[in-house]
PAVEXLUM-810482 format. One record per residue: residue in one letter; y, z, x of N, C-alpha, C in turn. Coordinates in steps of 0.2 Angstrom, whole numbers, plus 5000, padded with zeros to 4 digits. Layout:
% PAVEXLUM-810482
AYZXYZXYZX;...
***
This chain:
% PAVEXLUM-810482
M520753235451520253185448520553115449;N520053075452520353005453520452965447;T520752915447520952875441520352845438;I519852815442519252785439518852835435;K518752895438518352945434518752965428;L519352975428519752985422519652935417;F519652875419519552815414518952815411;F518352835415517752835412517652895407;I517952955408517953005404518252995397;T518852965398519252945392518852895388;F518552845391518152795388517552825384;L517252875387516652905384516852945378;V517452985378517753015373517952975367;L518252915369518452875363517852835360;L517352825364516652795362516352845357;T516252905359515952955355516352965348;T516952965349517352975343517252915338;S517252855341517252795337516552805333;C515952815337515352815334515252875329;C515552925330515552985325515952955318;Q516552925319516852895314516452845310;K516052805313515652755310515052785306;T514852845309514252865306514352925301;A515052955301515153005296515052985289;E514753025285514553005278515153025274;S515252975269515852985264515653045260;P516153095258516053145254515653125247;M515853065245515553045238514853025239;L514653005245513952985246513553045247;T513853095250513553165250513453195244;T513953185239513853205232513253175229;A513253105230512753065226512053085229;K511953105235511353125238511153195236;E511653235235511553305233511253305226;V511553265222511353265214510653235214;A510553175218509853145218509353185220;L509453225226508953275228508853325223;S509353355220509253405215508853375209;E508953315207508553285202507853275204;M507753265210507053255212506653325212;Q507053375213506753445213506653465206;H507153445201507053465194506453425191;H506453365193505953325190505553285196;P504953315198504653285204504453205203;E504353185197504253115196504753085191;L504953025193505452995189505352995182;W504752985179504652975172504753045169;M504753095172504953165169505653175168;C506053135170506853145170507153165164;D506853135158507153145152506753195148;G506353235151505953295148505253265145;A505053205147504453175144503853215146;A503353215141502753255142502253215146;K502353145145501853095148502253035150;P501952995154502352935156502452885150;K503052855150503252815145503852765148;W503752705146504252655149504852665144;E505352685147506052705144506652685148;Y507152675145507752655148508052715153;T507852775151508152835155507852835162;P507252835163506952835170507052775174;T507152715170507252655174507952655176;L508452675172509152685174509152725180;M508752785180508752825186508452795192;A507952745191507652715196508252665200;R508652635195509152595198509652635202;A509852695200510252735204509952755211;F509352775211509052795217508952735222;L508852675219508852615223509552595226;E510052605222510752595225510852645230;L510652705229510752755234510352745241;Y509752715240509452695246509752645250;A510052595246510352535249510952565253;E511352615251511952635254511752685260;T511252725259511052775264510452755269;G510052715267509452695271508952755271;D509052805267508552855266507952835262;T507352835265506752805261506552855256;T506752915257506552965251506752945244;F507252905244507452885237507052825235;L506952775240506552725239505852745237;G505552795240504852815239504752845232;H505352875230505352905223505252845218;V505552795219505552735214504852705215;M504652695221503952655222503452695219;R503452765219502852795215502952785207;F503552775205503652765198503352695196;N503552645201503452575200502652565200;D502352595205501652585206501252615200;L501552665196501252695190501252645184;F501852615184502052575178501852505178;I501852475184501752405184501152385187;G500652355183499952345185499952285189;P499352275192499152215196499352145193;D499252145186499452085183500152075180;G500552125182501252125180501352165173;S500752185170500852225164501252285165;I501552315160502052365160501752425156;L501552475159501252535155501652555149;T501352565143501652585137502152535134;Y502352485137502852435134502552385129;K502852375123502652335118503252285116;K503152225118503652175116503752175108;S503252185104503352175097503852215094;L504052275098504552315095505252285095;Y505352235100505952205101506552255101;N506452305106506852365107507252345113;M507952335112508352325118508352375124;D508252435122508152485127507652475132;R507052445130506452435134506552385140;V507152335139507152285144507652315150;Q507952365149508452395154508152405161;G507452415161507052425167507052365171;G507252305168507252245172507752245177;N508252285177508752295182508452325188;Y508152375188507852405194507352365197;L506952325192506452285195506652225199;I507252195197507552145201507752165207;I508152225207508352255213507752275218;L507252305215506652315220506352255222;H506252205218505952145220506352115226;E507052115226507352095232507352135238;M507152195237507052245243506352245246;C505952225242505252235244504952175248;K504552195253504352145258503552125257;D503252165253502552155252502452105246;A502052045248501951995244501652005237;E501152055237500752075231501252115227;T501552155229502052195225502552155222;K502852105226503352065224503152025218;S502452005218502151955213502151995207;R501852055207501752095201502452115198;I502952125202503552145199503852085196;E503752025199504051965196503751955189;M503151965188502751955182503051995177;A503152065179503452105174504152085172;I504552065177505252045175505251985170;E504751935171504651885166504451905159;T504051955159503851985152504452005149;L504952045152505552075149506052015147;R506051965151506451905150506251875143;D505551865143505251835137505451875130;Q505551935131505751975125506451955122;L506851945127507551925125507551855122;R507051805124507051745122506851745114;E506451795112506251805105506551855101;Q507051895104507351945101507751925095;P507651955089507951935083508751945084;R509151905080509851905081510251905075;T510851925075511351915070511451845068;S511851835063512051765061512451725067;E512851775071513251745076512951745083;G512251765083511951765089511851825093;G512151885090512051945094511351975093;F511152005098510452035098510452095094;W509952095089509752155086509652215091;H509852275089509652335094508952345094;K508652345088507852355088507652315082;Q506952305082506652275076506652325070;V506652395072506652435066507452455064;Y507952425067508652425065508852355064;P508652315059508752245058509552235057;H509752185059510452155058510952205061;Q510752245066511252295069511352285076;M511952295078512152295085512452355087;W512252395092512552455094512852445101;L513352475103513652465109513152485115;D512752525114512252545119511852485121;G511652445116511252385118511552335123;L512252335123512552295128512352315135;F512252375136512052405143511352395144;T510952415139510152415140509852345140;G510152305136509852235136510252185140;T510952185139511352125141511452125149;T511452185152511452195159510852165162;F510252175160509652145163509752065162;Y509952045156510051975155510451945160;A511051975162511451945167511151955174;R510852005175510552015182510051955183;Y509651945178509151895178509451825179;A510051805175510351745175510651735182;A510851785186511151785193510551775198;W509951805196509451805201508951745201;K508851715195508351665194508551595198;P509151565197509651585192509551545186;E509951565181509951535174510651525172;P510951475174511751465173511851455166;E511451425162511551415155511551475151;A511351535153511351595150512051625149;W512451615153513151645154513551645147;Q513451595144513851585137513551635132;D512851635132512551685127512651755129;I512651765136512851835138513551855136;T514051815137514751825135514751835128;N514451795124514451805117514251865114;Q513751895117513551965115514052015115;F514552015120515152055120515652035115;L515751975114516251945109516051965102;V515451955101515151975094515252045092;V515052085097515052155095515752185095;D516152155100516852175100517252155094;K517152095092517452065086517352115080;H516752145079516652185073516752255074;T516752285080516852355081517452385083;V517952335085518552365088518952395083;K519252455085519652495081520452485083;P520852495078521552495079521852525086;N521452585088521752615094521452585100;G521052535100520752495106520052515107;L519852565104519152585106518652555101;N518052565101517552535097517152585093;Y516952565087516452605083515752595086;H515352645085514752655089514252595087;G514252575081513752525078514052485073;W513752425072513852375066513252355063;D513252355056512652325053512952265049;E512752205051512952145047512752145040;S512152175039511852175032512252225027;R512552275030512952325026512452365022;E511752365024511252405020511252475022;M511452495028511352555031511852605027;A511652665026512052715023512652735027;W512552725034513052745039513652685039;S513452625037513952575038514452565032;N515052555034515652545030515452485025;P515552485019515352435014515752365016;E516352375018516752315020516652285026;T516652335032516652315039515952315042;G515452355039514852365042514852415047;C515352435049515452485055515252555054;S514952585059514952665058515652695058;S515652755057516252785055516652815061;E516352825067516652855073516552815080;T516952835085516852815091516452875094;W515852855098515452905101515552895109;G515752945112515852945119515352905124;R514752915123514252885127514152815126;A514152795119514152725117514652685120;E515252715120515852675124515752675131;G515452725134515252725141514752675143;W514252665139513752615140514152545140;Y514652535135514952475134515352455141;V515752505143516152485149515752485155;M515252515156514752505162514452435161;A514252415155513952345155514452295156;L515052305154515552255156515652245163;C515752305167515752305174515152265178;D514552285175513952255179513952185178;V514052165171514052085170514652055174;L515252075174515752045178515552045186;E515252095188515052085195514552035196;L514052025192513551975192513751905190;M514251895186514451825184514751785189;P514651725190514951685195515751675194;D516051675199516751675199517051605196;T516651555196516851495193516951495185;L516551545182516651545175517251585173;S517851565174518451595174518651615166;A518451575162518651585155518251645152;Y517551645154517151705152517351765155;R517551765161517751825165518351845162;Q518851805160519451825157519351865151;E518851835147518751875140518451945141;L517951945146517652015147518152055150;S518552035155519052075158519552105153;A519752065149520252085144519952145140;I519352135138519052195134518952255138;L518752245144518752305149519352345149;N519952305151520552335152520852365145;R520652335140520952365133520552435132;V519852435133519552495132519752555136;I519752535143519952585148520652615146;N521052575145521752595144521752645137;A521352625132521352655126521052725127;L520552735132520252795133520752845137;L521152815141521552855145522052895141;A522252865135522652895130522352955127;Y521752965128521353025125521053075130;Q521153055137520953095142521253165142;D520753215143521053285144521453295150;P522153315149522553315155522453365160;E522053415158521953465163521253455167;T520753435164520153415168520053345169;H520353305166520353225167519653205164;L519353245160518753225156518853205149;W518353185146518353155139517953195134;Y518053195128517753235123517153185120;Q516653225117516053195114516253135109;V516753155105517053105101517753095104;P517853045108518453035112519153035109;D519153005103519852995100519953055095;R519653105095519753165091519753225095;P520153225101520153285105520453345102;G520153405104520353465101520153485094;E519853445091519553455084518953505084;E518853545079518353595079517653565080;G517353595085516653575087516653525093;N517153485094517153435099517253475106;Y516953435111516853475117516953415123;L517153435129517153395134516453375137;E516253315136515553295137515453255144;S514953275147514853245154514653175155;T514153155151513853095152514453035151;C514753045146515352985145515852995150;S516053055152516553055158516253025164;A515653035166515353005172515352925171;M515152905165515152835164515852795165;Y516352835162517052805162517252805170;C517052855173517252865181516952805184;F516352785183515952735186516352665184;A516552655178516852595176517552585179;M517952635180518552635183518552615190;A518052655194517952645201517652575202;K517152545198516952485199517352425197;G517752435192518252385189518752375194;A518952435197519552425203519252395209;R518652405211518352375217518252295216;L518052285209517952205208518652175207;G519152205207519852175205519952165198;V519552185194519552175186520052225184;L520052285186520552335185521052345191;A521652365189522152375195521952425200;P522152415206521852465211521952535210;E522452555206522652625205522052655200;Y521652615197521152645193520552685197;R520552665204520052695208520352765209;E520952785210521252845210521152885204;K521152855198521052885192520252905191;A519852865194519152875194518952935198;Q519352945204519252995208519453065205;E519953065201520153125197519653145192;V519353095189518753105185518253145188;M518053115194517453145198517653215200;N518253225202518553295204518453335198;G518653315192518553355186517853375185;L517353325185516653335184516453395189;Q516653385196516353435201516653505200;A517253505197517553575196517353605190;H517253565185517053595178516353585175;K516053535178515353515175514753525179;I514853535186514353535190514253605192;R513653635191513453705193512953705199;V513153755203512653765209512153815206;N511553805207510953845204510753895210;E510353945208510153995212509753965218;D509353915216508953885221509253835226;G509953825225510353785229510353715226;T510053695221510153635218510753635214;V510953575211511553565207511353545200;S511653555195511553535188512153505185;L512053455181512653425177512653455170;M513153495168513153535162513453495156;D513353515150513653495144513553415143;C512953395143512753325142512453325135;C512753275131512453265124511753235125;A511253265122510553245124510353175121;V510553165115510453105111510853095105;A511053035103511353025097511252945095;G511152935089511052865087511252855079;L511052805076511152795069510552775065;G510552805059509952795055509352835058;G508752805056508152835059507852895054;N507352925057507152985053506953045058;P507353095057507853115052508453075052;Y508753065047509353015046509953035050;R510252995054510853005058511452965055;D511853005052512352965048513052945052;G513052965058513652935062514252965061;T514253025057514953055056515153105062;Y515753125061516053165066515553235067;S515453265061514953325061514353305065;Y514053255063513353235067513453235074;Y513953195077513953195084514153255088;V514553305085514653365088514153415087;H513653405083513153455082512453435085;E512453375089511853355092511753405098;L511153405100510953455106511353435112;I511553495115511853485122511453515127;R511353485133510853515138511153495145;D510853525150510953515157510553455159;D510753415164510453375168510153315164;D510453295159510253235156510253175160;P509753135160509753075165510353025163;K510553025157511052975155511753005157;G511753055160512353085164512253085171;V511653105173511453115181511453045184;A511152995181511152925184511852895185;P512252895179512952875180513352905185;L513252975186513653015191513452995198;I512752975199512552955206512952885207;L512852845202513152775203513952775204;A514252825200514952835201515152855208;A514752905210514952925217514852875222;I514252835221514152775226514752725226;E515052715220515552665219516252695223;L516352765222516852795225516852795233;A516152795235516052795242516152725246;K516252675242516252605244516952585247;
***
């Protein structure tokens, strides 16, 4: 074989190898797609993902919409975009009205959908669709302008929960606030956004570095401590919402706001390190009540574990957490895959051991005790675990 022919054969082999390496999909991206496609088979429409009998504007399907859009952005697979577009076309009217949404409830959960709306607005090319999405975004921003607040400026969780801040609300409401401030832009909002975390952290931080689930400034709720106003326990998923929110806001916040970034980074590092002290050494997962591992009734819970995985992976990518936290996040993902993801007979996968719901107050009354948290319904494929799992896998693929 002459030298020229040998050169071209070698060149083609190297070119083919290079192309294959560039197009080879990350195992974590494969995991994200497998979970998402299974979710689509389990719930053919996004609004069904939380077991809803009819369409309702809620934080669970809108969080799932964000996860599907981020997966579309990473893969280019229009299957995931189409799934969101059907949801969006159902809920967002020609005039920007949002199906079943009521601003008068002042429910922080209801503005979480603004996250996917802004992401979709930036992806969308159709002028009419962009216009109605933008009107819907402004409707949700208007709610935050009028949202009732504590004496220190913290958003009430809901109108029906006056004077209360829950960790959950930092994710459902404040992440949208930050995304809007970065998108519009609205530079004067960043102090208020940072203050939401500072207020809730000031009142809910525990000696072990974690946070109580909720705080009632009025001390009127039976679940609140008469002296501190705090609920009695750390709930795994509430802490998960909190660290996810910190990562999302830090990603969106301008680098020039170093003082605000330092304050939020310090909270994230403290909480993540406190959580690692209670991580199960065998599975690398966490319990429903994280700082009471091994106690009767407590169990390794999937939604909070997926959220902590996301926060460690994203925090490391952003440089807010040390680089080794990405390896810790991968260990958590490995633990979820080994212990909490089941392959079903139809070939789909399911996320097991998800706490279906937990809260404070309401009717029937939720007292926020240890016994309450460990006796709430456990189910498979809860969107509050599935969406964070997809998002965590995407982070680990970056």
